[in-house]
All heavy atoms as an XYZ file, in Angstrom:
739
protein
N      -5.746     41.734     -6.484
C      -5.312     40.349     -6.491
C      -4.361     40.127     -7.668
O      -4.647     40.556     -8.774
C      -6.527     39.430     -6.597
C      -6.177     37.989     -6.433
S      -7.590     37.071     -5.796
C      -7.922     36.008     -7.159
N      -3.253     39.457     -7.434
C      -2.240     39.218     -8.466
C      -2.756     38.218     -9.490
O      -3.501     37.299     -9.151
C      -0.961     38.688     -7.827
N      -2.370     38.390    -10.751
C      -2.804     37.441    -11.774
C      -2.216     36.060    -11.542
O      -1.142     35.914    -10.969
C      -2.285     38.052    -13.083
C      -1.264     39.053    -12.704
C      -1.536     39.455    -11.289
N      -2.955     35.070    -12.012
C      -2.542     33.675    -11.850
C      -1.835     33.242    -13.135
O      -2.466     33.030    -14.157
C      -3.783     32.817    -11.594
C      -3.448     31.385    -11.261
O      -2.285     31.087    -10.971
O      -4.367     30.562    -11.291
N      -0.516     33.121    -13.100
C       0.262     32.767    -14.278
C       0.377     31.264    -14.424
O       1.003     30.593    -13.625
C       1.668     33.382    -14.204
C       1.638     34.870    -14.168
C       1.887     35.554    -12.996
C       1.330     35.612    -15.303
C       1.847     36.932    -12.945
C       1.292     36.980    -15.269
C       1.551     37.652    -14.088
O       1.504     39.010    -14.045
N      -0.256     30.711    -15.450
C      -0.176     29.296    -15.807
C      -0.387     28.380    -14.608
O       0.321     27.390    -14.435
C       1.164     28.984    -16.473
C       1.387     29.783    -17.746
C       2.758     29.559    -18.325
O       3.681     29.104    -17.660
N       2.909     29.875    -19.594
N      -1.335     28.698    -13.776
C      -1.645     27.837    -12.646
C      -0.667     27.940    -11.502
O      -0.803     27.268    -10.504
N       0.352     28.763    -11.614
C       1.354     28.893    -10.573
C       0.797     29.432     -9.278
O       1.344     29.201     -8.215
N      -0.301     30.158     -9.378
C      -0.908     30.730     -8.186
C      -1.378     29.672     -7.210
O      -1.228     29.815     -6.004
N      -1.942     28.588     -7.708
C      -2.417     27.515     -6.837
C      -1.257     26.848     -6.105
O      -1.340     26.563     -4.922
C      -3.210     26.466     -7.635
C      -4.597     26.903     -8.010
C      -5.455     27.269     -6.813
O      -5.495     26.506     -5.831
O      -6.095     28.337     -6.853
N      -0.155     26.596     -6.812
C       1.009     25.985     -6.174
C       1.590     26.931     -5.136
O       1.954     26.510     -4.039
C       2.066     25.602     -7.220
C       3.230     24.858     -6.641
S       2.682     23.318     -5.885
C       4.240     22.637     -5.403
N       1.644     28.209     -5.481
C       2.159     29.188     -4.526
C       1.246     29.244     -3.305
O       1.712     29.331     -2.168
C       2.261     30.555     -5.184
N      -0.058     29.164     -3.533
C      -1.031     29.175     -2.441
C      -0.835     27.949     -1.548
O      -0.835     28.054     -0.331
C      -2.438     29.199     -3.032
C      -3.543     29.380     -2.048
C      -4.839     29.469     -2.828
C      -6.034     29.588     -1.952
N      -7.266     29.598     -2.733
N      -0.650     26.772     -2.155
C      -0.427     25.549     -1.393
C       0.872     25.640     -0.602
O       0.945     25.201      0.541
C      -0.400     24.339     -2.327
N       1.904     26.231     -1.215
C       3.181     26.374     -0.527
C       3.030     27.291      0.677
O       3.553     27.014      1.754
C       4.252     26.904     -1.492
O       4.377     25.976     -2.568
C       5.591     27.047     -0.809
N       2.300     28.393      0.513
C       2.074     29.304      1.630
C       1.332     28.593      2.750
O       1.641     28.757      3.918
C       1.299     30.533      1.166
C       2.071     31.533      0.315
C       1.151     32.636     -0.172
C       3.233     32.120      1.084
N       0.363     27.783      2.386
C      -0.382     27.033      3.382
C       0.535     26.021      4.070
O       0.462     25.838      5.276
C      -1.585     26.324      2.724
O      -2.361     27.302      2.042
C      -2.443     25.639      3.749
N       1.412     25.380      3.298
C       2.381     24.441      3.850
C       3.317     25.156      4.821
O       3.571     24.682      5.925
C       3.170     23.803      2.698
C       4.246     22.838      3.108
C       3.930     21.629      3.704
C       5.582     23.132      2.885
C       4.926     20.730      4.069
C       6.584     22.241      3.242
C       6.250     21.040      3.844
N       3.792     26.331      4.416
C       4.671     27.105      5.286
C       3.934     27.572      6.544
O       4.499     27.578      7.633
C       5.250     28.294      4.515
C       6.229     27.873      3.442
C       6.628     28.999      2.499
O       6.173     30.136      2.689
O       7.392     28.723      1.565
N       2.657     27.934      6.388
C       1.864     28.342      7.549
C       1.677     27.158      8.501
O       1.780     27.307      9.710
C       0.498     28.885      7.112
C      -0.350     29.378      8.263
C       0.287     30.526      9.023
O       0.690     31.516      8.429
N       0.402     30.396     10.334
N       1.440     25.973      7.943
C       1.287     24.770      8.773
C       2.587     24.482      9.525
O       2.557     24.085     10.692
C       0.891     23.574      7.905
N       3.730     24.710      8.869
C       5.024     24.499      9.516
C       5.203     25.452     10.690
O       5.805     25.090     11.707
C       6.158     24.669      8.506
N       4.669     26.658     10.575
C       4.718     27.606     11.693
C       3.711     27.214     12.769
O       4.007     27.267     13.964
C       4.438     29.022     11.201
C       5.538     29.589     10.331
C       5.185     30.959      9.758
O       4.160     31.531     10.062
N       6.059     31.464      8.904
N       2.519     26.811     12.344
C       1.456     26.449     13.283
C       1.846     25.263     14.162
O       1.475     25.196     15.328
C       0.163     26.117     12.541
C      -0.475     27.335     11.893
O      -0.030     28.473     12.177
O      -1.413     27.146     11.091
N       2.600     24.329     13.600
C       2.963     23.131     14.355
C       3.842     23.477     15.565
O       3.848     22.761     16.565
C       3.631     22.076     13.434
C       5.095     22.388     13.184
C       3.485     20.673     14.006
N       4.535     24.608     15.471
C       5.397     25.044     16.581
C       4.595     25.566     17.773
O       5.138     25.679     18.873
C       6.364     26.136     16.094
C       7.269     25.715     14.957
C       8.224     24.605     15.330
O       8.740     24.566     16.437
N       8.462     23.692     14.412
N       3.324     25.881     17.543
C       2.515     26.492     18.597
C       1.342     25.613     19.028
O       0.350     26.121     19.555
C       1.979     27.865     18.134
O       1.178     27.681     16.965
C       3.118     28.827     17.843
N       1.444     24.314     18.802
C       0.373     23.402     19.226
C       0.225     23.442     20.746
O       1.211     23.575     21.475
C       0.676     21.970     18.779
C       0.658     21.701     17.273
C       1.128     20.290     16.984
C      -0.733     21.934     16.702
N      -1.000     23.315     21.201
C      -1.281     23.365     22.641
C      -0.618     22.194     23.374
O      -0.126     22.346     24.489
C      -2.782     23.359     22.887
N      -0.606     21.023     22.739
C       0.004     19.833     23.348
C       1.055     19.263     22.407
O       0.882     19.287     21.197
C      -1.060     18.763     23.613
C      -2.057     19.135     24.680
C      -3.038     17.999     24.972
O      -2.675     16.825     24.774
O      -4.158     18.307     25.382
N       2.101     18.712     22.998
C       3.152     18.062     22.202
C       2.615     16.724     21.705
O       2.152     15.898     22.495
C       4.391     17.838     23.069
C       5.551     17.233     22.311
C       6.741     16.987     23.248
N       7.925     16.586     22.552
C       8.212     15.325     22.228
N       7.400     14.354     22.560
N       9.327     15.051     21.585
N       2.665     16.480     20.388
C       2.210     15.186     19.852
C       3.084     14.036     20.341
O       4.237     14.248     20.753
C       2.352     15.359     18.340
C       2.427     16.832     18.108
C       3.072     17.398     19.340
N       2.550     12.819     20.271
C       3.340     11.651     20.647
C       4.465     11.450     19.631
O       4.468     12.053     18.555
C       2.457     10.406     20.750
C       1.776     10.054     19.429
O       2.481      9.719     18.462
O       0.528     10.121     19.375
N       5.424     10.610     19.982
C       6.611     10.426     19.142
C       6.276      9.929     17.737
O       6.897     10.349     16.766
C       7.604      9.476     19.815
C       8.296     10.122     20.986
O       8.327     11.342     21.116
N       8.855      9.311     21.867
N       5.300      9.031     17.624
C       4.925      8.507     16.310
C       4.390      9.632     15.416
O       4.735      9.725     14.242
C       3.868      7.409     16.470
C       3.500      6.730     15.169
C       2.519      5.587     15.361
O       2.595      4.889     16.381
O       1.676      5.412     14.470
N       3.579     10.505     15.996
C       3.035     11.634     15.242
C       4.140     12.627     14.888
O       4.160     13.167     13.776
C       1.913     12.326     16.037
O       0.901     11.355     16.347
C       1.292     13.463     15.254
N       5.068     12.855     15.813
C       6.195     13.742     15.527
C       7.026     13.217     14.356
O       7.453     13.990     13.493
C       7.083     13.910     16.765
C       6.516     14.777     17.883
C       7.409     14.689     19.111
C       6.360     16.222     17.432
N       7.244     11.911     14.311
C       7.993     11.316     13.194
C       7.226     11.484     11.894
O       7.817     11.766     10.841
C       8.278      9.835     13.453
C       9.407      9.546     14.425
C       9.470      8.044     14.726
C      10.744     10.024     13.884
N       5.910     11.319     11.945
C       5.078     11.481     10.745
C       5.148     12.941     10.258
O       5.301     13.190      9.060
C       3.635     11.086     11.060
C       2.681     11.208      9.912
C       2.832     10.068      8.938
N       1.842     10.192      7.881
C       2.020      9.747      6.659
N       3.120      9.096      6.344
N       1.091      9.899      5.747
N       5.064     13.882     11.190
C       5.183     15.299     10.838
C       6.534     15.589     10.195
O       6.619     16.257      9.168
C       5.007     16.176     12.082
C       3.587     16.346     12.606
C       3.615     16.923     14.007
C       2.764     17.215     11.664
N       7.588     15.072     10.815
C       8.944     15.271     10.292
C       9.062     14.724      8.868
O       9.548     15.405      7.962
C       9.966     14.588     11.205
C      11.361     14.618     10.645
C      12.169     15.735     10.799
C      11.879     13.539      9.937
C      13.452     15.782     10.261
C      13.155     13.568      9.405
C      13.937     14.682      9.565
O      15.201     14.723      9.031
N       8.608     13.488      8.687
C       8.740     12.831      7.386
C       7.943     13.572      6.309
O       8.443     13.786      5.206
C       8.286     11.376      7.487
N       6.714     13.958      6.632
C       5.896     14.679      5.658
C       6.508     16.038      5.323
O       6.498     16.464      4.171
C       4.470     14.856      6.178
C       3.609     13.595      6.178
C       2.321     13.827      6.954
C       3.319     13.134      4.755
N       7.043     16.710      6.341
C       7.667     18.007      6.096
C       8.888     17.849      5.175
O       9.046     18.591      4.211
C       8.083     18.684      7.403
C       8.727     20.013      7.141
C       7.943     21.141      6.912
C      10.112     20.145      7.061
C       8.530     22.367      6.620
C      10.696     21.364      6.768
C       9.903     22.467      6.555
O      10.488     23.671      6.249
N       9.742     16.888      5.474
C      10.946     16.681      4.673
C      10.583     16.274      3.240
O      11.168     16.774      2.281
C      11.850     15.615      5.304
C      12.475     16.042      6.615
C      13.459     17.174      6.437
C      14.821     16.659      6.095
N      15.870     17.671      6.065
N       9.614     15.377      3.098
C       9.200     14.934      1.763
C       8.570     16.100      1.000
O       8.816     16.276     -0.184
C       8.216     13.769      1.870
C       7.892     13.108      0.545
C       9.035     12.311     -0.042
O       9.969     11.939      0.649
N       8.975     12.045     -1.323
N       7.771     16.904      1.706
C       7.108     18.035      1.067
C       8.043     19.167      0.710
O       7.796     19.907     -0.236
N       9.117     19.322      1.455
C      10.029     20.430      1.185
C      11.251     20.027      0.370
O      11.764     20.824     -0.412
C      10.484     21.076      2.499
O      11.161     20.145      3.314
N      11.725     18.798      0.521
C      12.953     18.379     -0.153
C      12.775     17.239     -1.149
O      13.655     16.978     -1.951
C      14.007     17.971      0.886
C      14.422     19.116      1.786
C      15.509     18.718      2.761
O      16.309     17.801      2.455
O      15.562     19.326      3.837
N      11.672     16.504     -1.056
C      11.479     15.342     -1.922
C      12.032     14.091     -1.262
O      12.141     14.019     -0.041
N      12.377     13.107     -2.067
C      12.831     11.815     -1.546
C      14.054     11.946     -0.642
O      14.887     12.838     -0.814
C      13.149     10.857     -2.693
C      11.900     10.335     -3.386
O      10.791     10.455     -2.817
O      12.028      9.795     -4.507
N      14.128     11.018      0.298
C      15.214     10.987      1.275
C      16.570     11.011      0.576
O      16.746     10.447     -0.503
C      15.074      9.747      2.199
C      15.318      8.456      1.454
C      15.978      9.851      3.400
N      17.507     11.716      1.187
C      18.854     11.797      0.626
C      19.865     11.700      1.763
O      19.512     11.831      2.930
C      19.035     13.121     -0.130
O      18.823     14.206      0.747
N      21.100     11.466      1.406
C      22.141     11.342      2.414
C      22.210      9.930      2.968
O      21.377      9.080      2.672
N      23.218      9.713      3.775
C      23.419      8.398      4.365
C      22.572      8.238      5.620
O      22.327      9.203      6.343
C      24.892      8.200      4.718
C      25.785      8.091      3.505
C      27.201      7.725      3.878
O      27.426      7.121      4.945
O      28.098      8.040      3.090
N      22.162      7.011      5.867
C      21.411      6.709      7.077
C      22.332      6.911      8.282
O      23.492      6.501      8.259
C      20.928      5.252      7.022
C      20.051      4.849      8.172
C      19.537      3.435      7.959
C      18.670      3.014      9.117
N      18.133      1.654      8.911
N      21.821      7.565      9.327
C      22.642      7.781     10.525
C      23.124      6.461     11.132
O      22.530      5.398     10.897
C      21.702      8.505     11.480
C      20.688      9.138     10.596
C      20.513      8.184      9.444
N      24.164      6.546     11.935
C      24.736      5.361     12.573
C      23.767      4.684     13.535
O      22.780      5.270     13.990
N      24.069      3.443     13.856
C      23.208      2.605     14.686
C      22.877      3.249     16.028
O      21.770      3.121     16.529
C      23.877      1.240     14.905
C      23.083      0.333     15.786
C      21.948     -0.306     15.308
C      23.450      0.115     17.114
C      21.206     -1.143     16.120
C      22.711     -0.718     17.932
C      21.589     -1.346     17.434
N      23.811      3.936     16.642
C      23.591      4.493     17.971
C      22.912      5.864     17.960
O      22.613      6.416     19.007
C      24.902      4.558     18.756
C      25.415      3.188     19.087
C      26.502      2.661     18.414
C      24.788      2.416     20.057
C      26.968      1.381     18.712
C      25.244      1.144     20.358
C      26.337      0.625     19.678
N      22.663      6.385     16.773
C      21.901      7.632     16.651
C      20.435      7.245     16.468
O      19.894      7.250     15.375
C      22.412      8.455     15.456
C      21.693      9.785     15.298
O      20.757     10.076     16.077
O      22.066     10.540     14.381
N      19.804      6.906     17.588
C      18.445      6.366     17.541
C      17.443      7.356     16.954
O      16.598      6.987     16.142
C      17.990      5.927     18.933
C      18.884      4.885     19.546
C      19.599      5.172     20.688
C      19.026      3.643     18.966
C      20.440      4.220     21.255
C      19.869      2.686     19.508
C      20.578      2.971     20.666
N      17.522      8.609     17.367
C      16.587      9.626     16.879
C      16.818      9.876     15.391
O      15.871      9.899     14.598
C      16.706     10.935     17.692
C      15.863     12.033     17.081
C      16.312     10.704     19.144
N      18.074     10.057     15.012
C      18.398     10.288     13.610
C      17.970      9.133     12.724
O      17.440      9.331     11.623
N      18.172      7.912     13.200
C      17.777      6.729     12.445
C      16.262      6.667     12.302
O      15.743      6.386     11.216
C      18.301      5.447     13.124
O      19.734      5.495     13.135
C      17.855      4.195     12.395
N      15.532      6.953     13.365
C      14.061      6.924     13.316
C      13.542      7.962     12.326
O      12.632      7.685     11.533
C      13.483      7.168     14.705
N      14.135      9.156     12.352
C      13.724     10.209     11.419
C      14.015      9.793      9.978
O      13.174      9.952      9.090
C      14.454     11.516     11.733
C      13.971     12.215     12.970
C      14.795     13.472     13.197
C      14.240     14.360     14.258
N      15.025     15.608     14.387
N      15.209      9.274      9.742
C      15.606      8.854      8.401
C      14.658      7.780      7.876
O      14.191      7.841      6.739
C      17.044      8.339      8.421
C      17.586      7.966      7.068
C      18.299      8.896      6.312
C      17.391      6.702      6.529
C      18.802      8.564      5.061
C      17.876      6.367      5.278
C      18.584      7.291      4.547
O      19.073      6.961      3.303
N      14.362      6.789      8.718
C      13.493      5.689      8.296
C      12.068      6.169      8.037
O      11.413      5.713      7.093
C      13.522      4.561      9.326
C      14.849      3.826      9.318
C      14.975      2.760     10.393
O      14.088      2.671     11.270
O      15.971      2.024     10.359
N      11.566      7.091      8.867
C      10.220      7.634      8.660
C      10.157      8.360      7.315
O       9.200      8.203      6.551
C       9.848      8.575      9.801
N      11.181      9.156      7.018
C      11.228      9.888      5.755
C      11.369      8.921      4.577
O      10.701      9.076      3.555
C      12.367     10.890      5.805
C      12.514     11.813      4.628
C      11.615     12.035      3.621
C      13.627     12.655      4.348
N      12.127     12.969      2.744
C      13.342     13.369      3.159
C      14.834     12.880      4.989
C      14.234     14.282      2.604
C      15.711     13.799      4.436
C      15.421     14.480      3.260
N      12.201      7.902      4.722
C      12.440      6.976      3.607
C      11.179      6.186      3.253
O      11.014      5.769      2.107
C      13.605      6.041      3.913
O      13.272      5.109      4.911
N      10.270      5.991      4.217
C       9.018      5.284      3.929
C       8.117      6.079      2.978
O       7.213      5.518      2.369
C       8.260      4.966      5.216
C       8.873      3.808      6.000
C       7.963      3.307      7.096
N       7.827      4.238      8.199
C       8.632      4.315      9.248
N       9.665      3.504      9.338
N       8.423      5.187     10.210
N       8.372      7.366      2.843
C       7.572      8.208      1.945
C       8.207      8.350      0.561
O       7.691      9.088     -0.283
C       7.380      9.597      2.564
C       6.582      9.636      3.852
C       6.495     11.063      4.373
C       5.195      9.057      3.658
N       9.301      7.647      0.328
C       9.996      7.739     -0.958
C       9.013      7.493     -2.096
O       8.217      6.562     -2.054
C      11.139      6.720     -1.019
C      12.013      6.873     -2.223
C      13.214      5.960     -2.167
C      14.116      6.229     -3.355
N      15.346      5.460     -3.270
N       9.058      8.375     -3.079
C       8.170      8.259     -4.234
C       6.881      9.061     -4.089
O       6.157      9.236     -5.060
N       6.597      9.549     -2.887
C       5.407     10.373     -2.682
C       5.677     11.754     -3.281
O       6.676     12.382     -2.947
C       5.097     10.529     -1.175
O       4.921      9.234     -0.598
C       3.857     11.369     -0.949
N       4.799     12.218     -4.176
C       5.004     13.551     -4.746
C       5.027     14.628     -3.656
O       4.328     14.518     -2.649
C       3.788     13.736     -5.673
C       3.328     12.350     -5.970
C       3.627     11.553     -4.736
N       5.822     15.649     -3.872
C       5.966     16.713     -2.875
C       4.630     17.367     -2.544
O       4.349     17.645     -1.386
C       6.969     17.759     -3.357
C       8.399     17.224     -3.349
C       9.371     18.157     -3.983
N       9.568     19.330     -3.132
C      10.503     20.238     -3.345
N      11.307     20.121     -4.372
N      10.636     21.261     -2.541
N       3.800     17.613     -3.560
C       2.522     18.280     -3.298
C       1.586     17.407     -2.469
O       0.831     17.903     -1.636
C       1.855     18.753     -4.596
C       1.560     17.633     -5.578
O       2.282     16.618     -5.570
O       0.611     17.787     -6.373
N       1.661     16.104     -2.650
C       0.839     15.177     -1.854
C       1.321     15.177     -0.403
O       0.516     15.239      0.530
C       0.879     13.746     -2.454
C       0.210     12.739     -1.535
C       0.227     13.738     -3.831
N       2.627     15.134     -0.213
C       3.189     15.172      1.144
C       2.833     16.487      1.829
O       2.487     16.501      3.018
C       4.702     14.984      1.104
N       2.889     17.585      1.092
C       2.535     18.880      1.661
C       1.080     18.895      2.105
O       0.759     19.368      3.190
C       2.783     20.008      0.652
C       4.241     20.306      0.438
C       4.469     21.449     -0.544
O       3.528     22.046     -1.055
N       5.731     21.739     -0.800
N       0.184     18.365      1.261
C      -1.238     18.351      1.605
C      -1.487     17.476      2.840
O      -2.260     17.847      3.728
C      -2.078     17.862      0.418
C      -3.567     17.979      0.652
C      -4.012     19.402      0.948
O      -3.553     20.357      0.324
N      -4.899     19.562      1.915
N      -0.820     16.318      2.911
C      -0.980     15.439      4.071
C      -0.451     16.113      5.333
O      -1.038     15.964      6.409
C      -0.268     14.108      3.828
C      -0.957     13.249      2.787
C      -0.203     11.960      2.487
O       0.876     11.702      3.013
N      -0.778     11.148      1.622
N       0.624     16.853      5.211
C       1.195     17.590      6.340
C       0.212     18.652      6.821
O      -0.069     18.765      8.024
C       2.516     18.232      5.911
C       3.221     19.008      6.998
C       4.039     18.358      7.911
C       3.081     20.382      7.108
C       4.701     19.066      8.905
C       3.737     21.095      8.098
C       4.545     20.428      8.996
O       5.196     21.128      9.979
N      -0.334     19.419      5.882
C      -1.304     20.464      6.215
C      -2.504     19.856      6.941
O      -2.965     20.377      7.962
C      -1.759     21.201      4.931
C      -0.597     22.012      4.351
C      -2.975     22.075      5.191
C      -0.808     22.459      2.917
N      -3.003     18.733      6.439
C      -4.164     18.074      7.043
C      -3.846     17.551      8.443
O      -4.670     17.669      9.352
C      -4.657     16.943      6.143
C      -5.280     17.453      4.852
C      -5.539     16.367      3.829
O      -5.290     15.167      4.114
O      -5.997     16.704      2.708
N      -2.656     16.999      8.629
C      -2.273     16.472      9.934
C      -2.136     17.608     10.954
O      -2.604     17.506     12.088
C      -0.975     15.666      9.839
C      -0.440     15.059     11.145
C      -1.506     14.204     11.849
C       0.801     14.243     10.880
N      -1.519     18.705     10.550
C      -1.385     19.853     11.448
C      -2.757     20.410     11.810
O      -3.028     20.700     12.988
C      -0.484     20.954     10.836
C      -0.525     22.223     11.681
C       0.948     20.461     10.693
N      -3.650     20.498     10.825
C      -5.009     20.996     11.098
C      -5.729     20.082     12.092
O      -6.404     20.561     13.016
C      -5.796     21.092      9.795
N      -5.544     18.778     11.939
C      -6.161     17.813     12.865
C      -5.603     17.992     14.280
O      -6.347     17.958     15.259
C      -5.896     16.392     12.355
C      -6.458     15.300     13.221
C      -6.131     13.929     12.647
C      -6.495     12.854     13.636
N      -6.033     11.533     13.180
N      -4.295     18.190     14.373
C      -3.669     18.363     15.693
C      -4.078     19.674     16.358
O      -4.158     19.757     17.583
C      -2.138     18.297     15.559
C      -1.578     16.941     15.162
C      -0.097     17.066     14.830
C      -1.807     15.928     16.265
N      -4.326     20.689     15.533
C      -4.766     21.980     16.083
C      -6.189     21.880     16.633
O      -6.567     22.646     17.501
C      -4.720     23.070     14.987
C      -3.320     23.550     14.684
C      -3.296     24.525     13.535
C      -4.105     25.762     13.816
N      -4.009     26.754     12.717
N      -6.955     20.914     16.107
C      -8.322     20.729     16.584
C      -9.236     21.525     15.814
O     -10.086     22.199     15.803
């Protein structure tokens, strides 16, 4: 087992779990409803990139606008918290 340098092992472990959840979500038995898909998207983006960035998509880009707004609602949520919520949501969807 590799040594744990200044607590970095736990963050690396959480990141691996987050990455595993991102893979697991692709193989769910059933497609989640749109609201859940937006929540997954927003948590993933917040957990991987942090606060929303870029310009809001145009009015007629309904999907892009919905995704942007879902992500922007998580503004200020720490990345590790978003990652944990994402992991928990994926685990719930897996059953």
